[in-house]
C-alpha positions in Angstrom: 66.7 -172.8 53.8 69.6 -171.5 51.7 73.4 -172.4 52.9 74.9 -170.1 55.2 77.6 -167.9 53.3 80.9 -168.7 54.5 84.7 -167.4 53.4 85.0 -170.6 51.1 82.3 -169.5 49.0 84.3 -168.3 45.8 83.6 -164.8 44.1 85.2 -164.1 40.8 85.5 -160.5 40.2 86.2 -159.3 36.5 87.1 -155.8 36.1 88.6 -153.4 33.6 87.9 -150.3 31.6 84.9 -149.8 29.6 84.4 -151.4 26.1 87.5 -153.9 27.0 85.0 -156.8 26.4 84.1 -157.8 30.2 80.5 -158.4 29.1 80.9 -161.0 26.4 83.9 -162.7 28.2 82.2 -163.0 31.5 79.1 -164.6 29.6 81.6 -167.3 28.0 83.5 -167.9 31.5 79.9 -168.4 33.1 78.8 -170.7 30.4 82.0 -172.6 31.1 82.3 -172.5 34.7 78.4 -172.9 36.0 78.6 -169.2 37.0 75.9 -166.3 37.5 76.9 -162.6 36.9 76.4 -159.7 39.6 76.6 -156.6 37.7 79.1 -153.7 39.4 78.0 -151.0 36.5 76.3 -148.0 38.1 74.5 -147.5 34.9 73.3 -151.0 34.0 70.7 -150.6 37.0 68.2 -148.3 35.3 65.3 -149.3 33.0 65.1 -147.9 30.1 68.6 -146.9 29.6 69.9 -149.9 27.2 71.8 -148.6 24.3 74.1 -145.8 25.8 75.0 -148.0 28.7 75.8 -151.0 26.2 73.7 -153.3 28.4 73.8 -156.6 27.8 71.2 -157.9 25.3 68.0 -159.9 26.2 69.7 -162.6 24.2 72.9 -162.5 26.2 71.2 -162.4 29.6 69.1 -165.6 28.6 72.1 -167.6 27.9 73.5 -166.5 31.5 71.4 -165.2 34.6 72.5 -161.5 35.2 71.6 -159.8 38.3 71.4 -156.0 39.2 70.3 -155.0 36.0 67.1 -153.0 35.4 66.1 -152.7 39.1 65.3 -149.0 39.3 64.1 -146.2 37.3 66.1 -143.3 36.1 64.7 -140.9 38.6 65.3 -143.4 41.6 69.0 -143.6 41.9 70.7 -146.0 43.9 73.2 -145.0 46.9 76.4 -147.2 47.2 74.8 -148.4 50.4 71.6 -149.9 48.5 74.1 -151.5 45.8 76.1 -153.1 48.3 73.0 -154.4 50.4 71.6 -155.6 46.9 74.9 -156.9 45.7 75.5 -159.1 48.8 71.9 -160.5 48.6 72.5 -161.2 45.1 76.0 -163.1 45.7 74.4 -165.1 48.5 71.4 -166.3 46.3 73.9 -167.4 43.6 75.7 -169.4 46.1 72.6 -170.9 47.7 72.3 -172.4 44.2 75.5 -174.0 44.3 76.7 -171.8 41.2 80.0 -169.8 40.7 79.1 -165.9 41.6 81.0 -163.6 39.1 81.0 -159.9 40.0 81.6 -158.2 36.6 81.8 -154.5 35.7 83.8 -151.4 35.7 82.2 -149.1 38.5 85.4 -148.8 40.8 83.1 -148.0 44.0 80.8 -150.7 43.4 83.4 -153.2 43.1 85.6 -151.9 45.9 82.3 -151.9 48.2 81.9 -155.5 47.8 85.8 -156.6 47.7 86.8 -154.6 50.5 84.0 -154.8 52.6 83.1 -150.9 52.4 80.3 -150.0 54.8 79.4 -146.4 53.8 78.8 -143.7 56.3 75.2 -142.8 57.3 73.3 -140.0 55.4 73.0 -136.5 56.4 69.7 -135.7 58.1 69.8 -132.0 57.5 67.8 -131.4 54.1 68.8 -127.6 54.4 72.2 -128.4 54.1 72.0 -130.3 50.8 70.0 -127.3 49.8 72.7 -125.0 50.8 75.4 -126.7 48.8 73.5 -127.5 45.7 72.4 -123.9 45.5 76.0 -122.8 46.0 77.0 -125.0 42.8 74.0 -123.3 40.7 75.4 -119.9 41.8 79.2 -120.6 41.6 79.5 -123.4 39.7 80.2 -127.3 40.1 84.0 -126.4 40.2 83.8 -124.0 42.9 82.0 -126.4 45.0 84.6 -129.2 44.3 87.3 -126.8 45.3 85.3 -126.8 49.0 85.9 -130.9 49.0 89.7 -130.4 47.8 90.4 -128.2 51.0 89.0 -130.3 53.5 89.3 -134.1 51.9 91.7 -134.1 48.9 91.6 -137.7 48.9 87.6 -137.7 47.9 88.2 -134.9 45.5 90.6 -136.5 43.8 88.1 -139.3 43.3 85.3 -137.5 42.3 84.5 -135.6 39.3 83.7 -132.0 39.8 80.9 -132.4 37.4 79.2 -135.0 39.5 77.6 -132.3 42.0 75.4 -135.2 43.6 78.7 -136.9 44.8 80.4 -133.8 45.6 77.5 -132.7 47.9 77.4 -135.9 49.4 80.9 -135.8 50.4 80.6 -132.3 51.8 77.4 -133.4 53.7 79.5 -136.2 55.6 82.2 -133.6 56.7 79.7 -131.0 57.7 77.5 -133.3 59.7 80.5 -135.3 61.4 83.6 -133.5 61.2 85.4 -135.9 59.8 86.3 -136.1 55.8 84.5 -138.8 53.9 87.5 -140.5 53.0 88.2 -141.4 56.6 84.5 -142.4 57.4 84.1 -145.7 55.6 84.7 -148.8 57.9 85.8 -152.2 56.3 84.1 -155.5 56.9 86.1 -158.3 55.4 83.9 -159.8 52.6 82.5 -163.4 53.5 84.0 -164.8 50.3 87.3 -166.4 48.6 88.1 -163.7 46.3 89.9 -163.9 42.7 90.4 -160.5 41.0 90.5 -161.0 37.1 91.7 -157.7 35.3 91.1 -157.5 31.3 93.4 -154.9 29.5 94.1 -153.7 25.9 96.7 -151.0 24.7 95.1 -147.6 25.0 95.2 -147.1 21.0 93.3 -150.2 20.6 90.9 -149.7 23.6 90.1 -146.2 22.2 89.5 -147.5 18.6 86.9 -149.8 20.3 85.4 -146.9 22.4 84.9 -145.0 19.0 83.1 -147.9 17.4 80.9 -148.8 20.4 80.0 -144.9 20.0 79.1 -145.4 16.3 77.2 -148.6 17.0 75.2 -146.9 19.8 74.1 -144.2 17.3 73.3 -146.8 14.6 71.1 -148.8 17.0 69.0 -145.7 18.0 70.8 -144.0 21.2 69.0 -140.9 19.8 65.5 -142.2 19.9 66.1 -143.7 23.2 67.4 -140.6 24.9 64.4 -138.6 22.9 62.1 -141.4 24.7 63.6 -141.0 28.2 62.8 -136.9 27.9 59.5 -137.4 26.6 58.6 -139.6 29.8 59.5 -136.9 31.8 63.0 -137.6 33.2 65.0 -134.5 34.1 68.4 -134.2 32.2 69.9 -133.1 35.6 69.2 -136.7 37.1 72.1 -138.5 37.9 71.1 -141.1 35.5 70.5 -138.6 32.6 74.1 -137.2 33.1 75.9 -140.4 32.2 78.3 -140.4 29.2 76.3 -140.2 26.1 72.9 -139.3 27.6 74.0 -135.8 28.5 75.7 -135.1 25.2 72.7 -136.4 22.9 70.2 -134.4 25.2 72.3 -131.4 24.5 72.0 -132.0 21.0 68.2 -132.9 20.9 67.7 -129.4 22.7 69.8 -127.9 20.1 72.4 -126.8 21.8 75.2 -128.6 20.0 75.4 -130.6 16.8 75.5 -134.3 16.4 79.0 -134.0 15.4 80.0 -132.1 18.6 78.1 -134.5 20.8 79.8 -137.4 19.5 83.2 -135.6 19.7 82.4 -134.9 23.7 81.2 -138.5 23.9 84.7 -139.9 22.8 86.6 -137.2 24.8 84.6 -138.1 28.1 84.8 -141.8 27.6 88.7 -141.5 27.4 88.4 -139.4 30.5 86.3 -142.3 32.6 88.9 -144.9 31.3 91.7 -142.8 32.9 89.8 -142.7 36.1 88.9 -146.3 36.0 92.5 -147.0 36.0 92.7 -145.3 39.5 90.5 -148.0 40.8 91.9 -150.9 39.0 95.8 -150.3 38.9 97.8 -152.8 36.7 100.4 -153.0 39.3 97.9 -154.1 41.8 99.2 -157.6 42.8 96.0 -158.7 43.7 94.6 -158.4 40.2 95.8 -161.3 37.8 95.8 -159.0 34.2 95.0 -160.5 30.6 95.3 -158.7 27.5 92.2 -159.5 25.5 93.4 -161.7 22.8 91.8 -164.4 20.9 92.8 -166.8 23.4 91.5 -164.8 26.6 88.5 -167.0 27.6 90.7 -170.2 27.8 93.5 -168.6 29.7 91.2 -166.9 32.2 89.1 -170.1 32.5 92.2 -172.2 33.4 93.2 -169.7 36.1 90.1 -170.0 37.6 89.6 -173.7 37.3 93.4 -173.9 39.1 92.0 -171.5 41.6 88.6 -173.3 42.4 90.8 -176.4 43.0 92.2 -174.7 46.0 95.8 -174.7 44.4 98.0 -171.8 46.2 98.5 -168.4 44.6 97.5 -165.0 45.8 94.1 -164.1 45.4 93.8 -161.0 47.6 
């Protein structure tokens, strides 16, 4: 029998924008602190999507146990409710082994669902409603559908990109089914952990240079072949997984609708936009987050803070 999870069980969350260095820094910290990593990245869950998601390598994962990576196929997307359920199981498993659980990733919804105890509302039981909303987007465009959400739930609309039709439809389904906006329907159950939030940051010019270098590395490592393989295996380009940054643009290039240079330009632009959206979830003025600029000594500084926190020394961690 495993230990019962209590509020004394520590959970270290490491957050920040894409390409800031969360993966390697968290692995180094886990090696030093006896930790295991629970991914909070909505794209790392998919098998076969390795290069375009900057998934930790097999060698990196052999250094430290990772959870919730390669757990489903691109045509079997996870809901937020499924992610939350499986992440809580994974964290519990880490605690039962007497290890330090580390929640690492840049998907704001995933992180917040765990740290703030979101309980997502139930799914709509009316398939015809979903079909009607999806058909509206097909005829009038995703932005027109998103405008419906702006009218009834501006809070959710501000958080959901209009191009993410699946999430827009989900929010509208909730409203039409229950009569209440999606943003008002999440209930919170405080997580059964003692939480420390670590934020990693870089000045925007340096971060954007890293993003450009990462995209170049993805292309050199075979991103085109990876996307081509997924398409040849029958995965629909309109699947939520296949609309991830990089996969959508490379698919358009492989279909001949844009040049490779244009695909790369769009990847860079869209990733910068994604970084700006991430900052809405992880705000640098959030007093609960201990922010560190990624410099040569960042691992030592973060390790020192975590060790102090684990010893029970008093400072704000929530």
